[in-house]
C-alpha positions in Angstrom: 47.7 68.8 45.9 47.3 71.4 48.1 45.2 71.0 51.3 45.7 66.9 51.2 46.7 65.4 54.1 50.7 64.8 54.8 51.9 61.6 54.9 52.3 62.1 58.5 49.2 63.3 59.1 47.3 60.5 57.5 50.0 57.9 59.5 48.3 59.6 62.8 44.7 59.3 61.6 45.3 56.2 60.0 45.3 54.3 63.2 42.0 55.5 64.3 40.2 54.0 61.1 39.1 50.8 60.4 41.1 48.5 58.2 38.0 46.6 56.6 34.6 47.2 56.6 32.2 44.8 57.9 32.3 41.1 57.1 30.0 40.8 54.0 31.4 44.4 52.6 33.8 45.1 50.3 37.3 45.6 52.1 38.0 49.5 52.6 40.6 51.1 50.2 43.2 53.5 51.1 42.0 55.3 54.3 44.4 58.0 53.2 43.0 58.9 49.9 39.4 58.6 51.0 40.3 61.3 53.7 41.7 63.3 51.2 38.6 62.8 48.6 36.5 63.8 51.9 38.4 67.1 52.4 38.4 67.9 48.8 34.7 67.9 48.7 34.2 69.7 52.0 36.8 72.7 50.6 35.7 72.9 47.2 32.0 72.3 47.8 31.4 70.2 44.9 29.2 67.1 44.7 31.1 63.5 44.5 30.4 63.4 40.9 32.5 66.5 40.2 35.4 65.5 42.2 39.0 66.0 40.8 40.1 63.1 38.8 43.1 63.2 40.6 41.0 60.8 43.3 39.6 58.7 40.8 36.1 57.0 40.8 
């Protein structure tokens, strides 16, 4: 989708993100997808509940 991170950009940023949450939390999902979700919400200005279905829940 327009405005999403490319694979190259995701690889650069991915090295800066933790691979997993704290010990008692659920494991982190795909950080690349999560960054694209956050960027979409910031770009469009919609609430999380109205996010594009491409990004899932």
